[in-house]
VOMI-623354 format. One record per residue (C-alpha): residue number from 1; chain; x, z, y. Coordinates in steps of 0.1 Angstrom, whole numbers. Example, Ala and Ser with C-alpha at 12.3 -4.5 7.8 and 13.67 -1.06 7.14 Angstrom:
residues 2
@voza:1; bakol:A; x:123; z:78; y:-45
@voza:2; bakol:A; x:137; z:71; y:-11
//
This chain:
residues 265
@voza:1; bakol:A; x:1223; z:2067; y:1843
@voza:2; bakol:A; x:1251; z:2090; y:1851
@voza:3; bakol:A; x:1288; z:2092; y:1861
@voza:4; bakol:A; x:1316; z:2090; y:1832
@voza:5; bakol:A; x:1317; z:2119; y:1808
@voza:6; bakol:A; x:1348; z:2121; y:1789
@voza:7; bakol:A; x:1351; z:2136; y:1755
@voza:8; bakol:A; x:1387; z:2150; y:1753
@voza:9; bakol:A; x:1387; z:2168; y:1719
@voza:10; bakol:A; x:1370; z:2170; y:1686
@voza:11; bakol:A; x:1368; z:2192; y:1658
@voza:12; bakol:A; x:1351; z:2188; y:1625
@voza:13; bakol:A; x:1344; z:2204; y:1591
@voza:14; bakol:A; x:1323; z:2188; y:1562
@voza:15; bakol:A; x:1322; z:2180; y:1526
@voza:16; bakol:A; x:1360; z:2171; y:1519
@voza:17; bakol:A; x:1363; z:2167; y:1557
@voza:18; bakol:A; x:1393; z:2193; y:1564
@voza:19; bakol:A; x:1394; z:2180; y:1603
@voza:20; bakol:A; x:1388; z:2154; y:1626
@voza:21; bakol:A; x:1417; z:2132; y:1615
@voza:22; bakol:A; x:1405; z:2133; y:1580
@voza:23; bakol:A; x:1371; z:2124; y:1590
@voza:24; bakol:A; x:1383; z:2095; y:1613
@voza:25; bakol:A; x:1400; z:2080; y:1584
@voza:26; bakol:A; x:1371; z:2083; y:1561
@voza:27; bakol:A; x:1349; z:2069; y:1590
@voza:28; bakol:A; x:1373; z:2040; y:1594
@voza:29; bakol:A; x:1380; z:2032; y:1555
@voza:30; bakol:A; x:1354; z:2047; y:1536
@voza:31; bakol:A; x:1359; z:2075; y:1506
@voza:32; bakol:A; x:1334; z:2099; y:1514
@voza:33; bakol:A; x:1329; z:2123; y:1487
@voza:34; bakol:A; x:1298; z:2142; y:1493
@voza:35; bakol:A; x:1301; z:2166; y:1464
@voza:36; bakol:A; x:1333; z:2179; y:1475
@voza:37; bakol:A; x:1330; z:2215; y:1493
@voza:38; bakol:A; x:1332; z:2221; y:1532
@voza:39; bakol:A; x:1364; z:2241; y:1538
@voza:40; bakol:A; x:1358; z:2277; y:1544
@voza:41; bakol:A; x:1366; z:2290; y:1577
@voza:42; bakol:A; x:1393; z:2310; y:1589
@voza:43; bakol:A; x:1385; z:2319; y:1626
@voza:44; bakol:A; x:1424; z:2324; y:1631
@voza:45; bakol:A; x:1416; z:2337; y:1670
@voza:46; bakol:A; x:1398; z:2364; y:1660
@voza:47; bakol:A; x:1415; z:2399; y:1658
@voza:48; bakol:A; x:1417; z:2410; y:1623
@voza:49; bakol:A; x:1389; z:2438; y:1624
@voza:50; bakol:A; x:1365; z:2412; y:1638
@voza:51; bakol:A; x:1377; z:2384; y:1613
@voza:52; bakol:A; x:1367; z:2408; y:1588
@voza:53; bakol:A; x:1332; z:2413; y:1600
@voza:54; bakol:A; x:1325; z:2375; y:1608
@voza:55; bakol:A; x:1305; z:2355; y:1586
@voza:56; bakol:A; x:1310; z:2321; y:1569
@voza:57; bakol:A; x:1289; z:2305; y:1595
@voza:58; bakol:A; x:1310; z:2321; y:1625
@voza:59; bakol:A; x:1344; z:2311; y:1610
@voza:60; bakol:A; x:1332; z:2277; y:1603
@voza:61; bakol:A; x:1317; z:2273; y:1641
@voza:62; bakol:A; x:1350; z:2288; y:1655
@voza:63; bakol:A; x:1371; z:2269; y:1634
@voza:64; bakol:A; x:1360; z:2235; y:1648
@voza:65; bakol:A; x:1359; z:2250; y:1686
@voza:66; bakol:A; x:1397; z:2257; y:1683
@voza:67; bakol:A; x:1404; z:2224; y:1667
@voza:68; bakol:A; x:1386; z:2207; y:1699
@voza:69; bakol:A; x:1401; z:2226; y:1724
@voza:70; bakol:A; x:1435; z:2219; y:1715
@voza:71; bakol:A; x:1459; z:2228; y:1742
@voza:72; bakol:A; x:1433; z:2235; y:1766
@voza:73; bakol:A; x:1430; z:2274; y:1773
@voza:74; bakol:A; x:1400; z:2289; y:1758
@voza:75; bakol:A; x:1396; z:2313; y:1784
@voza:76; bakol:A; x:1387; z:2290; y:1810
@voza:77; bakol:A; x:1362; z:2270; y:1793
@voza:78; bakol:A; x:1324; z:2276; y:1792
@voza:79; bakol:A; x:1305; z:2267; y:1759
@voza:80; bakol:A; x:1274; z:2260; y:1742
@voza:81; bakol:A; x:1265; z:2268; y:1706
@voza:82; bakol:A; x:1237; z:2249; y:1688
@voza:83; bakol:A; x:1222; z:2256; y:1654
@voza:84; bakol:A; x:1191; z:2247; y:1638
@voza:85; bakol:A; x:1193; z:2276; y:1613
@voza:86; bakol:A; x:1222; z:2299; y:1625
@voza:87; bakol:A; x:1231; z:2328; y:1600
@voza:88; bakol:A; x:1202; z:2321; y:1574
@voza:89; bakol:A; x:1227; z:2336; y:1545
@voza:90; bakol:A; x:1224; z:2371; y:1567
@voza:91; bakol:A; x:1185; z:2365; y:1572
@voza:92; bakol:A; x:1179; z:2363; y:1537
@voza:93; bakol:A; x:1199; z:2393; y:1529
@voza:94; bakol:A; x:1177; z:2416; y:1554
@voza:95; bakol:A; x:1145; z:2400; y:1541
@voza:96; bakol:A; x:1153; z:2411; y:1505
@voza:97; bakol:A; x:1166; z:2446; y:1519
@voza:98; bakol:A; x:1131; z:2446; y:1535
@voza:99; bakol:A; x:1114; z:2438; y:1504
@voza:100; bakol:A; x:1130; z:2464; y:1484
@voza:101; bakol:A; x:1128; z:2501; y:1477
@voza:102; bakol:A; x:1157; z:2510; y:1501
@voza:103; bakol:A; x:1147; z:2497; y:1533
@voza:104; bakol:A; x:1178; z:2507; y:1554
@voza:105; bakol:A; x:1199; z:2478; y:1571
@voza:106; bakol:A; x:1233; z:2473; y:1570
@voza:107; bakol:A; x:1243; z:2477; y:1610
@voza:108; bakol:A; x:1269; z:2446; y:1603
@voza:109; bakol:A; x:1241; z:2426; y:1589
@voza:110; bakol:A; x:1220; z:2433; y:1619
@voza:111; bakol:A; x:1247; z:2425; y:1639
@voza:112; bakol:A; x:1255; z:2394; y:1625
@voza:113; bakol:A; x:1219; z:2381; y:1622
@voza:114; bakol:A; x:1213; z:2373; y:1657
@voza:115; bakol:A; x:1215; z:2335; y:1667
@voza:116; bakol:A; x:1241; z:2339; y:1693
@voza:117; bakol:A; x:1263; z:2357; y:1669
@voza:118; bakol:A; x:1291; z:2329; y:1665
@voza:119; bakol:A; x:1289; z:2325; y:1704
@voza:120; bakol:A; x:1296; z:2364; y:1705
@voza:121; bakol:A; x:1326; z:2361; y:1683
@voza:122; bakol:A; x:1338; z:2332; y:1702
@voza:123; bakol:A; x:1340; z:2352; y:1736
@voza:124; bakol:A; x:1360; z:2380; y:1717
@voza:125; bakol:A; x:1382; z:2353; y:1701
@voza:126; bakol:A; x:1388; z:2330; y:1731
@voza:127; bakol:A; x:1389; z:2361; y:1757
@voza:128; bakol:A; x:1365; z:2339; y:1777
@voza:129; bakol:A; x:1341; z:2353; y:1803
@voza:130; bakol:A; x:1329; z:2322; y:1813
@voza:131; bakol:A; x:1292; z:2314; y:1804
@voza:132; bakol:A; x:1285; z:2310; y:1764
@voza:133; bakol:A; x:1251; z:2300; y:1753
@voza:134; bakol:A; x:1235; z:2294; y:1720
@voza:135; bakol:A; x:1205; z:2268; y:1715
@voza:136; bakol:A; x:1181; z:2258; y:1684
@voza:137; bakol:A; x:1161; z:2230; y:1687
@voza:138; bakol:A; x:1153; z:2225; y:1650
@voza:139; bakol:A; x:1165; z:2189; y:1636
@voza:140; bakol:A; x:1174; z:2178; y:1671
@voza:141; bakol:A; x:1198; z:2209; y:1679
@voza:142; bakol:A; x:1228; z:2190; y:1682
@voza:143; bakol:A; x:1214; z:2164; y:1706
@voza:144; bakol:A; x:1196; z:2192; y:1726
@voza:145; bakol:A; x:1232; z:2210; y:1729
@voza:146; bakol:A; x:1247; z:2177; y:1739
@voza:147; bakol:A; x:1223; z:2172; y:1763
@voza:148; bakol:A; x:1224; z:2208; y:1780
@voza:149; bakol:A; x:1261; z:2202; y:1781
@voza:150; bakol:A; x:1261; z:2169; y:1799
@voza:151; bakol:A; x:1237; z:2183; y:1826
@voza:152; bakol:A; x:1258; z:2215; y:1828
@voza:153; bakol:A; x:1284; z:2189; y:1841
@voza:154; bakol:A; x:1264; z:2181; y:1869
@voza:155; bakol:A; x:1275; z:2214; y:1885
@voza:156; bakol:A; x:1308; z:2220; y:1897
@voza:157; bakol:A; x:1328; z:2228; y:1862
@voza:158; bakol:A; x:1354; z:2204; y:1847
@voza:159; bakol:A; x:1348; z:2211; y:1810
@voza:160; bakol:A; x:1327; z:2223; y:1786
@voza:161; bakol:A; x:1328; z:2230; y:1747
@voza:162; bakol:A; x:1297; z:2222; y:1723
@voza:163; bakol:A; x:1297; z:2235; y:1691
@voza:164; bakol:A; x:1271; z:2224; y:1664
@voza:165; bakol:A; x:1269; z:2240; y:1632
@voza:166; bakol:A; x:1246; z:2243; y:1601
@voza:167; bakol:A; x:1249; z:2257; y:1564
@voza:168; bakol:A; x:1224; z:2256; y:1535
@voza:169; bakol:A; x:1199; z:2283; y:1532
@voza:170; bakol:A; x:1197; z:2305; y:1501
@voza:171; bakol:A; x:1166; z:2303; y:1480
@voza:172; bakol:A; x:1135; z:2307; y:1485
@voza:173; bakol:A; x:1143; z:2295; y:1524
@voza:174; bakol:A; x:1160; z:2265; y:1508
@voza:175; bakol:A; x:1126; z:2257; y:1493
@voza:176; bakol:A; x:1113; z:2249; y:1529
@voza:177; bakol:A; x:1148; z:2237; y:1544
@voza:178; bakol:A; x:1169; z:2218; y:1519
@voza:179; bakol:A; x:1204; z:2213; y:1528
@voza:180; bakol:A; x:1233; z:2199; y:1508
@voza:181; bakol:A; x:1263; z:2205; y:1526
@voza:182; bakol:A; x:1276; z:2229; y:1554
@voza:183; bakol:A; x:1288; z:2208; y:1585
@voza:184; bakol:A; x:1303; z:2216; y:1618
@voza:185; bakol:A; x:1313; z:2198; y:1648
@voza:186; bakol:A; x:1328; z:2204; y:1682
@voza:187; bakol:A; x:1331; z:2179; y:1712
@voza:188; bakol:A; x:1351; z:2190; y:1741
@voza:189; bakol:A; x:1335; z:2176; y:1772
@voza:190; bakol:A; x:1352; z:2165; y:1806
@voza:191; bakol:A; x:1345; z:2151; y:1839
@voza:192; bakol:A; x:1379; z:2155; y:1852
@voza:193; bakol:A; x:1393; z:2119; y:1851
@voza:194; bakol:A; x:1428; z:2130; y:1847
@voza:195; bakol:A; x:1420; z:2144; y:1812
@voza:196; bakol:A; x:1432; z:2119; y:1783
@voza:197; bakol:A; x:1400; z:2109; y:1768
@voza:198; bakol:A; x:1391; z:2097; y:1734
@voza:199; bakol:A; x:1359; z:2079; y:1746
@voza:200; bakol:A; x:1339; z:2078; y:1775
@voza:201; bakol:A; x:1299; z:2081; y:1776
@voza:202; bakol:A; x:1272; z:2071; y:1803
@voza:203; bakol:A; x:1241; z:2089; y:1795
@voza:204; bakol:A; x:1204; z:2083; y:1800
@voza:205; bakol:A; x:1173; z:2106; y:1789
@voza:206; bakol:A; x:1146; z:2087; y:1771
@voza:207; bakol:A; x:1112; z:2105; y:1773
@voza:208; bakol:A; x:1101; z:2088; y:1739
@voza:209; bakol:A; x:1117; z:2093; y:1703
@voza:210; bakol:A; x:1140; z:2066; y:1695
@voza:211; bakol:A; x:1151; z:2062; y:1658
@voza:212; bakol:A; x:1188; z:2065; y:1650
@voza:213; bakol:A; x:1206; z:2037; y:1633
@voza:214; bakol:A; x:1213; z:2049; y:1599
@voza:215; bakol:A; x:1249; z:2050; y:1586
@voza:216; bakol:A; x:1259; z:2022; y:1564
@voza:217; bakol:A; x:1276; z:2047; y:1536
@voza:218; bakol:A; x:1247; z:2059; y:1521
@voza:219; bakol:A; x:1264; z:2092; y:1512
@voza:220; bakol:A; x:1273; z:2097; y:1547
@voza:221; bakol:A; x:1236; z:2087; y:1558
@voza:222; bakol:A; x:1223; z:2114; y:1537
@voza:223; bakol:A; x:1246; z:2140; y:1549
@voza:224; bakol:A; x:1234; z:2129; y:1585
@voza:225; bakol:A; x:1198; z:2129; y:1578
@voza:226; bakol:A; x:1197; z:2162; y:1557
@voza:227; bakol:A; x:1223; z:2184; y:1585
@voza:228; bakol:A; x:1213; z:2185; y:1618
@voza:229; bakol:A; x:1244; z:2194; y:1631
@voza:230; bakol:A; x:1258; z:2160; y:1613
@voza:231; bakol:A; x:1233; z:2143; y:1635
@voza:232; bakol:A; x:1265; z:2137; y:1654
@voza:233; bakol:A; x:1280; z:2113; y:1628
@voza:234; bakol:A; x:1269; z:2080; y:1643
@voza:235; bakol:A; x:1287; z:2093; y:1676
@voza:236; bakol:A; x:1317; z:2100; y:1659
@voza:237; bakol:A; x:1320; z:2067; y:1637
@voza:238; bakol:A; x:1318; z:2049; y:1669
@voza:239; bakol:A; x:1346; z:2067; y:1683
@voza:240; bakol:A; x:1366; z:2065; y:1651
@voza:241; bakol:A; x:1362; z:2027; y:1654
@voza:242; bakol:A; x:1370; z:2024; y:1689
@voza:243; bakol:A; x:1338; z:2005; y:1693
@voza:244; bakol:A; x:1317; z:2000; y:1726
@voza:245; bakol:A; x:1283; z:2007; y:1716
@voza:246; bakol:A; x:1250; z:2024; y:1721
@voza:247; bakol:A; x:1240; z:2057; y:1703
@voza:248; bakol:A; x:1208; z:2073; y:1703
@voza:249; bakol:A; x:1203; z:2111; y:1692
@voza:250; bakol:A; x:1171; z:2131; y:1694
@voza:251; bakol:A; x:1168; z:2162; y:1720
@voza:252; bakol:A; x:1137; z:2179; y:1709
@voza:253; bakol:A; x:1102; z:2174; y:1724
@voza:254; bakol:A; x:1102; z:2140; y:1714
@voza:255; bakol:A; x:1128; z:2132; y:1737
@voza:256; bakol:A; x:1161; z:2112; y:1730
@voza:257; bakol:A; x:1193; z:2107; y:1746
@voza:258; bakol:A; x:1207; z:2074; y:1747
@voza:259; bakol:A; x:1247; z:2073; y:1751
@voza:260; bakol:A; x:1264; z:2043; y:1760
@voza:261; bakol:A; x:1301; z:2048; y:1744
@voza:262; bakol:A; x:1334; z:2031; y:1757
@voza:263; bakol:A; x:1366; z:2038; y:1736
@voza:264; bakol:A; x:1397; z:2049; y:1758
@voza:265; bakol:A; x:1425; z:2052; y:1732
//
């Protein structure tokens, strides 16, 4: 068990979920509508030229990152981006091109296809020269990123930004990886006791996989179980309800992360 880590900022986008305040009300009072669309990303912090080149995935990731940071200076916060699929749409386009008669690839498409594309655009948008990394752990990508962030906070740095995101893939990728809705979440984590926190967590690594408790709302549970980034929803629900509760998330390699959550506001 480690010393307290504080969650001091949250950003969120999902089906009908415009931001964290909107999602918090739904997690508290219900009313989630799974058929609504996830708001399109804006990536307001990017320069206009880079904004035109950025993909839907990148804009979505950057918007939740900006929301979670709030008033904190983005140039002074290191970050972790995690996604099970990354730029699945761009990869699909490249596969289509390579399987056709004209196999010349678009330099912009190739530039956007790499898994750390969103992290790279965030470095441009934020002006941050702190470490910015990208992770992937299939269905456990959110938990793996959270564990990495918690471990990083054992080093001499006060805050780290975690950004998790996944979007549905086009067919035929979707036949092997079904996902109904895009979802993105960002957590700003801190070990500075002076930071105003929404919740504090003690955490413990479990070497065995432990099942996550399903959400009571069937539509939210369907989102949680189909989009790897939405594995964050049980943690977010506990924070929204200001509950003291233990949440378990998978971190890959059959391991789990046990989080003892305590409200701070």
